C-alpha positions as CSV (number, residue, x, y, z in Angstrom):
1,X,118.6,102.1,69.2
2,X,118.9,105.3,70.0
3,X,115.6,107.2,72.2
4,X,114.7,110.6,72.6
5,X,111.5,112.9,74.3
6,X,109.3,114.0,71.6
7,X,108.5,117.0,74.5
8,X,104.7,118.3,75.9
9,X,101.8,116.1,74.7
10,X,99.5,118.9,74.3
11,X,100.4,122.7,74.6
12,X,97.7,125.5,74.6
13,X,99.5,128.8,75.1
14,X,101.3,128.5,78.6
15,X,99.5,125.3,79.2
16,X,100.9,122.2,78.6
17,X,99.4,118.5,79.1
18,X,102.7,116.7,79.4
19,X,103.7,113.0,78.6
20,X,104.0,112.3,82.4
21,X,100.4,113.2,83.3
22,X,99.1,111.0,80.4
23,X,101.5,107.9,81.0
24,X,100.3,107.8,85.2
25,X,96.9,107.9,84.4
26,X,97.2,105.4,81.4
27,X,99.2,103.0,83.6
28,X,96.1,103.8,86.6
29,X,93.4,102.5,84.2
30,X,95.4,99.5,82.8
31,X,95.9,97.9,86.2
32,X,92.4,98.9,87.4
33,X,91.3,97.1,84.3
34,X,93.8,93.9,84.9
35,X,92.9,94.1,88.9
36,X,88.7,94.4,88.3
37,X,88.7,91.3,85.8
38,X,91.6,89.3,88.4
39,X,89.0,90.3,91.4
40,X,86.0,88.7,89.4
41,X,88.0,85.7,88.6
42,X,88.6,85.4,92.5
43,X,84.5,86.0,93.4
44,X,85.4,89.5,94.7
45,X,82.6,91.8,94.6
46,X,82.4,93.6,91.7
47,X,81.2,96.9,92.7
48,X,83.8,97.9,95.2
49,X,86.5,97.0,93.1
50,X,86.5,100.3,90.9
51,X,86.1,102.4,93.6
52,X,89.0,100.6,95.4
53,X,91.3,100.9,93.1
54,X,90.4,105.2,92.6
55,X,90.8,105.2,96.2
56,X,94.5,103.2,96.2
57,X,95.5,105.5,93.3
58,X,95.1,108.3,95.1
59,X,96.8,107.4,98.1
60,X,99.5,106.2,96.1
61,X,99.9,109.3,94.7
62,X,99.7,111.1,98.0
63,X,102.1,108.7,99.3
64,X,104.5,108.7,96.7
65,X,104.8,112.9,96.8
66,X,104.8,112.7,100.3
67,X,107.5,110.1,100.5
68,X,110.0,112.4,97.5
69,X,109.1,115.3,99.5
70,X,110.7,113.7,102.8
71,X,113.6,112.5,101.4
72,X,114.6,116.1,99.9
73,X,113.4,117.9,102.5
74,X,116.0,120.5,102.0
75,X,114.9,121.1,99.1
76,X,111.0,122.1,99.6
77,X,111.8,123.4,103.2
78,X,112.5,127.0,101.8
79,X,110.1,126.8,99.2
80,X,107.5,124.6,100.2
81,X,105.0,126.0,97.7
82,X,106.8,123.2,95.3
83,X,105.7,120.3,97.2
84,X,102.2,120.5,95.3
85,X,103.7,121.0,91.8
86,X,103.6,117.5,91.5
87,X,102.5,117.2,87.6
88,X,106.1,117.6,86.6
89,X,108.8,114.8,88.3
90,X,109.2,114.3,92.0
91,X,107.5,111.3,93.1
92,X,108.7,108.0,94.7
93,X,107.7,104.6,93.8
94,X,108.3,103.1,97.4
95,X,106.3,105.8,98.5
96,X,103.7,105.0,96.5
97,X,103.7,101.4,97.2
98,X,103.3,103.0,101.0
99,X,100.4,105.4,100.1
100,X,98.7,102.7,98.5
101,X,98.7,99.8,101.3
102,X,97.9,102.7,103.8
103,X,95.0,103.5,101.8
104,X,93.5,99.9,101.5
105,X,94.2,98.9,104.5
106,X,91.5,102.1,105.6
107,X,89.4,101.4,103.0
108,X,89.2,97.5,103.6
109,X,88.3,98.4,106.9
110,X,85.6,100.6,106.1
111,X,83.6,98.8,103.5
112,X,84.3,95.0,104.5
113,X,86.8,94.3,101.7
114,X,88.8,91.5,102.6
115,X,92.3,93.2,103.2
116,X,95.2,90.5,102.1
117,X,93.2,90.1,98.9
118,X,93.2,93.6,98.1
119,X,96.9,93.5,98.2
120,X,97.7,90.5,95.9
121,X,95.0,91.9,93.5
122,X,97.4,95.2,94.2
123,X,101.0,93.2,94.1
124,X,99.2,91.7,90.6
125,X,98.7,94.4,89.0
126,X,100.8,97.8,90.0
127,X,103.8,96.7,87.7
128,X,101.5,96.9,85.0
129,X,101.1,100.3,85.6
130,X,104.9,100.9,86.8
131,X,105.6,99.5,83.8
132,X,103.4,102.5,81.7
133,X,104.0,105.1,84.0
134,X,107.8,104.8,83.8
135,X,107.2,106.2,80.4
136,X,106.7,109.5,81.9
137,X,110.2,109.7,82.8
138,X,111.3,109.0,79.3
139,X,109.1,112.4,78.0
140,X,110.5,114.3,81.2
141,X,114.3,113.2,80.0
142,X,114.5,112.4,83.8
143,X,115.8,109.2,85.7
144,X,118.1,108.3,82.8
145,X,121.1,106.2,83.6
146,X,125.2,107.2,83.1
147,X,126.5,108.2,79.8
148,X,127.3,105.3,77.2
149,X,129.1,105.4,73.9
150,X,127.5,106.9,70.7
151,X,127.9,103.1,69.5
152,X,126.1,101.2,72.4
153,X,123.6,99.4,71.0
154,X,120.9,100.8,73.6
155,X,120.8,104.7,74.7
156,X,118.9,107.7,75.1
157,X,119.5,110.7,73.8
158,X,119.0,113.9,76.8
159,X,119.0,117.6,75.9
160,X,121.8,119.3,77.4
161,X,119.4,121.4,79.6
162,X,118.2,118.1,81.5
163,X,122.0,116.8,81.8
164,X,123.9,116.5,85.3
165,X,126.7,119.2,85.3
166,X,129.3,116.7,85.6
167,X,127.7,115.3,82.1
168,X,127.2,118.5,80.6
169,X,129.2,117.1,77.5
170,X,127.8,113.6,77.0
171,X,125.2,113.1,74.7
172,X,123.7,109.2,75.6
173,X,122.7,107.7,78.8
174,X,121.7,104.3,79.6
175,X,117.7,104.1,79.2
176,X,117.5,103.3,83.0
177,X,113.3,104.0,82.4
178,X,113.2,101.0,80.1
179,X,115.0,99.3,81.8
180,X,112.4,99.3,84.9
181,X,110.1,99.5,82.5
182,X,110.8,95.9,80.8
183,X,111.3,94.1,84.9
184,X,107.8,95.8,85.8
185,X,106.4,94.2,82.5
186,X,107.9,91.0,83.5
187,X,106.9,90.7,86.8
188,X,103.5,91.5,85.6
189,X,102.9,89.0,83.3
190,X,104.4,86.6,85.6
191,X,102.5,87.2,88.9
192,X,98.7,88.0,86.5
193,X,99.3,85.2,84.4
194,X,100.6,82.0,86.0
195,X,102.1,83.1,89.7
196,X,98.7,84.7,91.4
197,X,96.3,82.3,91.1
198,X,98.8,79.2,92.6
199,X,99.3,81.3,95.5
200,X,95.8,82.3,96.4
201,X,95.8,79.5,99.0
202,X,98.3,82.0,101.1
203,X,96.8,85.1,101.4
204,X,99.4,88.3,100.8
205,X,102.2,86.1,99.2
206,X,101.4,87.4,95.8
207,X,101.8,91.1,97.2
208,X,105.2,90.1,98.9
209,X,106.3,88.5,95.6
210,X,105.6,91.8,93.9
211,X,108.1,93.4,96.4
212,X,110.5,91.0,96.2
213,X,111.1,90.9,92.3
214,X,110.4,94.7,92.3
215,X,113.2,94.9,94.5
216,X,115.6,92.3,92.7
217,X,115.1,94.7,89.9
218,X,115.4,97.9,91.0
219,X,118.6,97.6,93.3
220,X,121.2,97.0,90.0
221,X,118.9,99.8,87.8
222,X,119.4,102.2,90.7
223,X,122.9,101.4,90.6
224,X,123.2,103.0,86.7
225,X,121.0,106.3,87.4
226,X,123.2,109.2,88.2
227,X,120.0,111.5,89.6
228,X,119.3,109.2,92.5
229,X,118.2,110.7,95.7
230,X,121.2,109.6,98.5
231,X,121.0,109.0,101.9
232,X,123.5,107.8,104.2
233,X,125.9,107.6,101.1
234,X,123.3,105.3,99.3
235,X,120.6,105.6,96.5
236,X,117.5,105.9,98.9
237,X,115.6,103.7,96.4
238,X,118.6,100.9,96.7
239,X,117.9,101.2,100.9
240,X,114.5,100.9,100.5
241,X,114.5,97.9,98.0
242,X,117.3,96.2,100.1
243,X,114.8,96.6,103.6
244,X,111.7,96.2,101.4
245,X,113.0,92.4,100.1
246,X,114.3,91.3,103.0
247,X,111.5,92.3,105.5
248,X,109.3,90.4,102.2
249,X,111.8,87.3,102.2
250,X,110.6,86.8,106.1
251,X,107.0,87.6,105.7
252,X,106.8,85.5,103.2
253,X,108.3,82.7,105.0
254,X,106.1,83.2,107.7
255,X,102.6,82.8,105.5
256,X,104.3,79.5,104.1
257,X,104.6,77.9,107.6
258,X,101.8,79.5,108.8
259,X,100.0,77.4,106.0
260,X,101.8,74.9,106.6
261,X,101.1,74.4,110.1
262,X,97.4,74.6,109.4
263,X,97.1,72.3,107.1
């Protein structure tokens, strides 16, 4: 099976509405809808759910861009005006999660919304938004993996203008956007329809399970990519995933022991 980006969604002269933005918006709408249903099922204030998720989303976008800019400061330092050119690529999921959680903490503090409940709902529904949003990378012909043979059963055709110089003579690459999209969808289905309700007696556990599962998938997928931002000789996303995975496992153990001690 072969994939190839069709280019912009709509163009009006010099102005283009890109699929990347559309996928981001669709991911937000889908995850918000799922979160509202979940929070309603949990007996939370329905009136606060939608504005809360809009706040988390904005915080996530800012965090995703800020994290990427910090990682790539050598690129942005000479051209600071490019920091605000965020309609294309240049965001980090790890930064988005950090930004969303920080915004959630502020929102929950101001509007008396239970923070751990918000985190658990985020953990159960963020993967759906990520699964949809990852297709923005496909339409931008970015975040692809290493070259594969033309006979490879699942391949992505990358235009010559988007290929790294080292792979300028290659045509087909691992569709790592698809691998991560599928992994995120699997996480969403597992957490949303099965684990979230079972983990309700353990506040914060659902969010921690999301971080653990996402990290377990991101580490091997990142090893296939050719455009990873490097830090200390390793992909920055791999380092962030290892730290997140370790911290979340320890935190989950703490949540379990705390619950057992009060049982």
